[in-house]
N, C-alpha and C positions, 0 to 999 in steps of 0.2 A: 504494500500500500504506500503510495507516494502522496504526501500532502505537506503543507507548510506546518512545521513543528509548532509554530505559534498558535495554530488552530486546533491542536490535538486535544486540549481540555474540553472543547465544545464539540468536537467531531463525534460521529456515531461510534459506539463501542463495537469492536470487531467480535469479541467473545469475552468470556470471563475465565480466569484461571484461579487456582487455589495455591496459596503460598505453602510449601511443604517444609521449609526450614529457613533459618536466618544464620546458619553457621557459615560465616565468611572467613576465608583465610587472610584476605588483604584489607577489606573494607568493612565498616560497621553498617549493617543494614537493619539491625534489630530495632532501631529507633524509628524506622519508616515502614517496615513490613511486619506483619503478625502471622505466625504459623497458623494454618487452619482458616484464615480469612480469605474471602474471594475478592479479586481485584478486576477492574475493567481494563481490558487491553485496548489501547488506542493505536498502537503501531508495533511492528516487530521486524527484526532482521534475522539472519541465520543464527547469530550468537546472542542477541539481546531482545528483551521484550520491554515495551514501554507501557506502564500501567499508571493509573491514578493511585498513588500511594497514600499512606496515613496522613500526610501533610495536606492532601487535597490537590496536589500538583502532580503533573506527569513526570515520572522518573524512569530512567532506563536501568534495567537489572539483567544479570545473566539469567538465561532460561533455566538453569539448574535449581533456582529457588522455587520454581513453580511446577505443578503437575497439571 
């Protein structure tokens, strides 16, 4: 999906995903993602998924955090 990243917050949700863990080796994600919670997917690439996180903003995270 190609769209202007500034419009992702208001763009239609592609699908929803569930966070399966927040165990990050390099970055702290436990303050913006909650295991077991569903998130709206706004965009994705091969490696990353862009969801509306706990801050209410769109953030990009490795797909390994979601199922």
